Each structure stands twice: as structure tokens, then as C-alpha cells.
C-alpha positions as CSV (number, residue, x, y, z in Angstrom):
1,X,-7.7,-22.6,18.4
2,X,-7.1,-22.3,14.7
3,X,-7.9,-25.6,13.1
4,X,-6.0,-26.3,9.9
5,X,-6.6,-28.6,7.0
6,X,-4.1,-29.5,4.3
7,X,-4.7,-29.9,0.6
8,X,-2.0,-32.2,-0.8
9,X,0.6,-34.6,0.5
10,X,3.7,-33.0,-0.9
11,X,7.2,-33.4,0.6
12,X,6.9,-29.8,2.0
13,X,4.0,-30.6,4.3
14,X,5.9,-32.1,7.2
15,X,8.6,-29.4,7.5
16,X,6.5,-26.6,6.0
17,X,3.5,-27.0,8.3
18,X,3.3,-30.0,10.6
19,X,6.5,-29.5,12.6
20,X,6.0,-25.7,12.9
21,X,2.4,-26.3,14.0
22,X,3.6,-28.5,16.9
23,X,5.7,-25.5,18.1
24,X,3.0,-22.8,17.5
25,X,0.5,-22.1,20.3
26,X,-3.2,-22.2,19.3
27,X,-2.7,-24.2,16.0
28,X,-4.0,-27.7,15.4
29,X,-3.7,-29.6,12.1
30,X,-6.8,-31.8,12.0
31,X,-7.1,-33.1,8.5
32,X,-5.3,-33.7,5.2
33,X,-6.8,-34.3,1.7
34,X,-5.6,-36.2,-1.3
35,X,-7.3,-37.2,-4.5
36,X,-7.3,-40.8,-3.3
37,X,-8.7,-41.9,0.1
38,X,-6.0,-44.5,0.6
39,X,-3.2,-42.0,0.1
40,X,-4.8,-39.5,2.5
41,X,-5.4,-42.1,5.1
42,X,-1.8,-43.4,4.9
43,X,-0.3,-39.9,5.1
44,X,-2.6,-39.0,8.1
45,X,-1.6,-42.2,9.9
46,X,2.1,-41.7,9.3
47,X,2.1,-38.0,10.4
48,X,-0.3,-38.3,13.3
49,X,-3.1,-36.3,11.7
50,X,-6.7,-37.0,12.9
51,X,-8.5,-37.3,9.6
52,X,-7.8,-38.1,6.0
53,X,-10.1,-36.8,3.3
54,X,-10.4,-38.6,0.0
55,X,-11.0,-35.4,-2.0
56,X,-10.1,-31.7,-1.7
57,X,-13.8,-30.9,-1.8
58,X,-14.6,-33.1,1.2
59,X,-12.0,-31.2,3.3
60,X,-13.4,-27.8,2.3
61,X,-16.9,-28.9,3.2
62,X,-15.7,-29.7,6.8
63,X,-17.0,-27.1,9.2
64,X,-14.4,-28.0,11.8
65,X,-11.6,-26.4,9.7
66,X,-10.8,-22.7,9.9
67,X,-7.9,-22.4,7.6
68,X,-6.3,-24.4,4.7
69,X,-2.6,-24.9,3.8
70,X,-2.3,-25.5,0.1
71,X,0.6,-27.8,-1.0
72,X,-0.4,-28.6,-4.6
73,X,1.3,-28.1,-8.0
74,X,1.5,-24.4,-8.9
75,X,-1.2,-24.7,-11.6
76,X,-3.8,-25.8,-8.9
77,X,-3.1,-22.9,-6.5
78,X,-5.5,-20.4,-8.0
79,X,-8.5,-22.8,-8.2
80,X,-8.2,-24.4,-4.8
81,X,-7.3,-21.2,-3.0
82,X,-10.4,-19.6,-4.5
83,X,-12.6,-22.6,-3.6
84,X,-11.2,-22.6,0.0
85,X,-12.0,-18.9,0.3
86,X,-15.5,-19.5,-1.1
87,X,-15.9,-22.2,1.6
88,X,-15.1,-19.6,4.3
89,X,-11.5,-20.7,5.0
90,X,-8.4,-18.6,5.4
91,X,-5.6,-19.7,3.1
92,X,-1.8,-20.2,3.5
93,X,-0.7,-21.2,0.0
94,X,2.7,-22.5,-0.9
95,X,4.7,-20.3,-3.2
96,X,4.1,-19.2,-5.9
97,X,0.6,-17.9,-5.0
98,X,-0.5,-18.5,-8.6
99,X,1.2,-19.1,-11.9
100,X,1.2,-15.5,-13.0
101,X,0.6,-11.9,-11.8
102,X,-2.9,-11.6,-13.3
103,X,-4.2,-14.6,-11.5
104,X,-2.5,-13.5,-8.3
105,X,-4.2,-10.1,-8.5
106,X,-7.6,-11.8,-9.1
107,X,-7.1,-14.0,-6.1
108,X,-6.1,-11.1,-3.9
109,X,-9.2,-9.2,-4.8
110,X,-11.4,-12.3,-4.2
111,X,-10.0,-12.8,-0.8
112,X,-10.6,-9.2,0.2
113,X,-14.2,-9.4,-1.1
114,X,-14.8,-12.4,1.1
115,X,-12.9,-11.0,4.1
116,X,-10.5,-14.0,4.3
117,X,-6.8,-14.0,5.1
118,X,-4.7,-15.0,2.1
119,X,-0.9,-15.4,2.6
120,X,1.7,-16.7,0.2
121,X,4.1,-19.1,2.0
122,X,7.3,-17.3,1.2
123,X,9.4,-18.5,4.1
124,X,12.7,-16.9,3.0
125,X,11.2,-13.6,4.0
126,X,11.7,-14.6,7.6
127,X,15.5,-15.3,7.4
128,X,17.2,-13.2,10.1
129,X,20.1,-12.7,7.7
130,X,17.8,-11.0,5.2
131,X,16.3,-8.8,7.9
132,X,19.7,-7.8,9.2
133,X,20.9,-6.8,5.7
134,X,17.8,-4.6,5.3
135,X,18.5,-3.0,8.7
136,X,22.1,-2.2,7.7
137,X,21.0,-0.8,4.3
138,X,18.3,1.4,5.8
139,X,20.6,2.5,8.6
140,X,23.1,4.0,6.1
141,X,26.2,2.7,7.9
142,X,27.7,1.6,4.6
143,X,26.5,4.5,2.5
144,X,24.4,4.4,-0.6
145,X,23.1,1.1,-1.8
146,X,24.7,0.2,-5.2
147,X,24.0,-3.5,-6.1
148,X,22.1,-6.5,-4.9
149,X,22.8,-10.0,-6.1
150,X,20.2,-12.7,-5.0
151,X,21.1,-16.3,-5.8
152,X,19.2,-19.5,-5.2
153,X,20.9,-22.4,-7.1
154,X,19.9,-26.0,-6.1
155,X,21.2,-28.2,-9.0
156,X,20.7,-31.4,-7.1
157,X,17.0,-31.0,-6.3
158,X,15.5,-34.5,-6.3
159,X,12.8,-34.8,-8.9
160,X,11.1,-37.7,-10.6
161,X,10.5,-37.6,-14.4
162,X,6.8,-36.7,-13.8
163,X,7.5,-34.0,-11.2
164,X,5.2,-31.1,-11.7
165,X,8.1,-28.7,-11.7
166,X,9.1,-30.2,-15.1
167,X,5.7,-29.9,-16.6
168,X,4.6,-26.6,-18.2
169,X,0.9,-27.3,-17.8
170,X,1.4,-27.8,-14.0
171,X,3.3,-24.5,-13.6
172,X,6.8,-25.9,-14.0
173,X,10.1,-24.1,-14.3
174,X,12.8,-22.9,-12.0
175,X,11.5,-19.3,-11.9
176,X,8.3,-20.4,-10.1
177,X,10.1,-22.9,-7.9
178,X,13.2,-21.1,-6.6
179,X,13.3,-17.9,-8.7
180,X,10.5,-16.4,-6.7
181,X,12.7,-16.7,-3.6
182,X,15.5,-14.8,-5.4
183,X,13.1,-12.1,-6.6
184,X,11.4,-11.6,-3.2
185,X,14.7,-11.1,-1.5
186,X,15.9,-8.6,-4.1
187,X,12.7,-6.6,-3.9
188,X,12.7,-6.6,0.0
189,X,16.2,-5.3,0.2
190,X,15.8,-2.6,-2.5
191,X,12.5,-1.4,-1.1
192,X,11.3,-0.6,-4.6
193,X,10.2,-2.4,-7.8
194,X,12.7,-3.3,-10.6
195,X,12.8,-3.2,-14.3
196,X,14.1,-6.4,-16.0
197,X,16.9,-5.5,-18.5
198,X,18.2,-8.8,-19.7
199,X,17.8,-12.5,-19.2
200,X,20.0,-15.6,-19.8
201,X,18.4,-19.0,-19.4
202,X,18.7,-22.7,-20.2
203,X,15.8,-25.1,-20.5
204,X,15.5,-28.8,-19.7
205,X,12.7,-29.2,-22.2
206,X,10.6,-26.7,-24.3
207,X,9.4,-23.8,-22.1
208,X,10.8,-25.4,-18.9
209,X,13.6,-23.2,-17.6
210,X,16.1,-25.0,-15.4
211,X,18.4,-22.1,-14.9
212,X,18.0,-18.3,-15.3
213,X,20.1,-15.2,-14.6
214,X,18.5,-11.8,-15.0
215,X,19.9,-8.2,-14.6
216,X,17.5,-5.6,-13.3
217,X,17.6,-1.9,-12.5
218,X,15.7,0.1,-9.9
219,X,14.5,3.7,-10.3
220,X,17.0,4.8,-7.7
221,X,19.8,3.5,-9.9
222,X,20.5,0.4,-7.8
223,X,21.6,-2.6,-9.9
224,X,20.1,-6.0,-9.3
225,X,21.0,-9.6,-10.3
226,X,18.9,-12.7,-9.7
227,X,20.2,-16.1,-10.5
228,X,18.5,-19.4,-9.8
229,X,18.1,-23.0,-11.0
230,X,17.2,-26.5,-10.0
231,X,19.1,-28.5,-12.7
232,X,22.5,-27.9,-14.2
233,X,26.3,-28.1,-13.9
234,X,27.0,-25.5,-11.3
235,X,27.7,-25.3,-7.6
236,X,24.8,-25.0,-5.1
237,X,24.4,-21.5,-3.7
238,X,21.8,-19.7,-1.7
239,X,22.2,-16.2,-0.4
240,X,22.2,-12.5,-1.1
241,X,25.1,-10.1,-1.4
242,X,24.5,-6.4,-0.9
243,X,27.1,-3.9,-2.1
244,X,27.1,-0.3,-0.8
245,X,29.5,2.6,-1.2
246,X,31.5,1.8,1.9
247,X,31.3,-2.0,2.1
248,X,29.2,-5.1,1.5
249,X,27.0,-7.5,3.4
250,X,26.5,-11.2,2.6
251,X,24.9,-14.2,4.2
252,X,27.2,-16.2,6.4
253,X,26.6,-19.8,7.8
254,X,25.7,-18.3,11.2
255,X,24.3,-14.9,10.2
256,X,25.9,-12.2,8.1
257,X,29.4,-11.0,7.2
258,X,29.9,-7.3,7.0
259,X,32.9,-6.1,5.0
260,X,34.1,-2.5,5.5
261,X,37.4,-0.6,6.0
262,X,39.4,-3.6,4.8
263,X,38.1,-5.9,7.5
264,X,35.2,-8.4,8.0
265,X,32.8,-8.4,10.9
266,X,30.7,-11.5,11.4
267,X,27.4,-11.4,13.2
268,X,25.7,-14.5,14.6
269,X,21.9,-14.4,14.4
270,X,19.0,-16.4,15.8
271,X,18.1,-19.6,14.0
272,X,14.4,-20.0,14.7
273,X,12.5,-21.9,12.0
274,X,11.4,-19.6,9.2
275,X,8.4,-21.9,8.5
276,X,7.4,-21.5,12.2
277,X,7.7,-17.7,12.0
278,X,5.6,-17.8,8.8
279,X,2.9,-19.9,10.5
280,X,2.9,-17.7,13.6
281,X,2.4,-14.6,11.4
282,X,-0.4,-16.2,9.5
283,X,-2.2,-17.2,12.7
284,X,-1.8,-13.6,14.1
285,X,-3.3,-12.2,11.0
286,X,-6.3,-14.5,11.3
287,X,-6.8,-13.4,14.9
288,X,-6.6,-9.7,13.9
289,X,-3.4,-9.2,15.9
290,X,-0.3,-7.3,14.8
291,X,1.4,-9.4,12.2
292,X,4.3,-9.3,9.7
293,X,2.6,-11.8,7.4
294,X,3.1,-10.8,3.8
295,X,0.0,-9.3,2.2
296,X,-1.1,-10.9,-1.1
297,X,-0.2,-7.6,-2.8
298,X,3.4,-8.6,-2.3
299,X,2.9,-11.9,-4.1
300,X,1.4,-9.9,-7.0
301,X,4.5,-7.7,-7.2
302,X,6.9,-10.7,-7.1
303,X,4.8,-12.4,-9.8
304,X,5.1,-9.3,-12.0
305,X,8.9,-9.5,-11.9
306,X,8.8,-13.3,-12.7
307,X,6.4,-12.6,-15.6
308,X,8.7,-9.9,-16.9
309,X,11.7,-12.3,-16.8
310,X,9.8,-14.9,-18.8
311,X,8.7,-12.3,-21.3
312,X,12.2,-10.9,-21.7
313,X,13.4,-14.5,-22.3
314,X,10.7,-15.1,-24.9
315,X,9.3,-17.9,-22.8
316,X,5.6,-18.4,-22.1
317,X,4.0,-17.2,-18.9
318,X,2.8,-20.2,-16.8
319,X,-0.9,-20.5,-17.0
320,X,-1.0,-19.4,-20.7
321,X,-0.7,-21.3,-24.0
322,X,1.3,-18.9,-26.1
323,X,4.7,-17.4,-25.9
324,X,4.8,-13.6,-25.8
């Protein structure tokens, strides 16, 4: 049995971990920590968790916990993932793994030095529609890959005025919130690393990007576009469109839509929870079993692209004090 503790009481915890844990054999969430004992106790009682801890330190000191799920503001990921690893815990950390690529690489090395499993919770990687697109691209049925457009626009995301995503010091900005999803999908489908050519962006306040669109290029000649945002006057959209020599593949409400020879073929795909698939992969990695859990190297590569977009836009990297 893998006994899991949670750092943070964010909205993602119930659907990102608690519900998947109920459906995953050999996983038991036994504790949750907040910076205030009352909040931890109330959350634990409401969600049916055995123990509430009044500090993050107290949870990490608990010998009954094998792994930690980190659901804190982005600026706190590096510190508390590192401290969890020091305490002998495996770590599943909400995206982004850290605020920038340098810190992600440092954390990756630290986890390896301590022989602990470190996984970034990038659940979009487990979408069957994304997997199917990759299969079709690799299979060559549609000819050479020409262009990938990855878009995650969520303009109606509920956020209070003090939401960490609107605060630079806490790792705010759309690129670290939904942009990392768009970049990860792009990289996965291309199977190579891109160069950022240009960036358009809009800010909700100084240094806080609320919308961004970047054009990219891969060494193979494939064109890439990522667009994302969490505030603005545009329609919501989430999905990836792949264009090849002989047709295109895009996400469909029930799977993917394959366009070729003037017609459209729709494929229905399984709908298993991506968060559950992510948790199952994490647990298998801890047990030393065959697993498709993303290695921390992948988080570093995604962070490098996000960093490059910020630099191209002339915006400061999160976790730094100066613009490039």
C-alpha cells in the first residue's frame, strides 16, 4: 500500500488526487496539510481524510507517509518538493514542476541523488486523443508532418483577486498555468524540441501574462503554434490540430476527427480519467514496475520552452527578479 499525504488544500486536490485514489488499487490518502490546523482539519473532515496536519513540516515528518502530492502555488513547488525528497518521500507535484527550467533541473538531479521518484502532474499527457494523434503521425498514414497547433484557452477561469496565478512572486501567469499544457502536447506530437520564433501576448498586470500566442519551429521543418490564456475576450478552446501532407487530425468531443481524401472519419476513444491514469503511472514507478509516468527530464524540457517564450516576449522568468 502506497500511503499518500497532500501538501495544500487547492481546488485541484479532490479531482486531481482524492477521487482517482479511490479508483486506484494500492493507494491510500491518509493526510493533508495546511498552514493552519483549522483549515487542514476542516478539509480532512469534508473529504474523508484520516488526518489533518497544521503545517507542511508536520506531514513530512510523519513516518506513515510514503509519497506526497504537492498542490501549492507554483513558487512553492521547488522548496517543498525538495524538502519532501529530503524526508524520504516520493513526489507527485502539480504542474509546473517549478517556476523555471533551471530550478526544474536542480530538482530532478536532487531526486536522483536521493533515489526518490519525482513526477510532474501533467495529466493532459494521458488524453487518448493525444496518444491517437501521435500514433497516426508516427504511422505515416497521412504523410509527412507539417504543422501542429496546440491551444488551451480558458477565459472564464474563476480566480479571486488574490489568486496566486495573478501574482508574479507566486509564479503567476498563463504560461505556467495552461501554457505548459499546450507546450507539452506540442513537444509530444513533434517528438523533438522546438525553437521559439515569435511571441504575442497580453498582460492583466505588469509581468502577468493572461494570453499568449507563440510560433515555433522544429529542426525537421515542422511548424508549431501554441496559444493559451486564462483571461480575455475570446472563445474557450482546448485541443490540438495536426496537419500532414495528406490530411489532418484534430480533437473531437468523443475522440479524434481524421480528415483525408475530402472526407472526415471520426474515432471514438476511451474516456478513463487522465488523473487516474497519471496516479496509476506514479504508483507503478514507485513500485519499480513498468510505467509510462513522465520522467522529470520532460518537465525540464517543457520549462525550457516556456522560459524561451517569456524571454522572447521580454517578460521576466518566474522565480527571478529581473526581465531578460
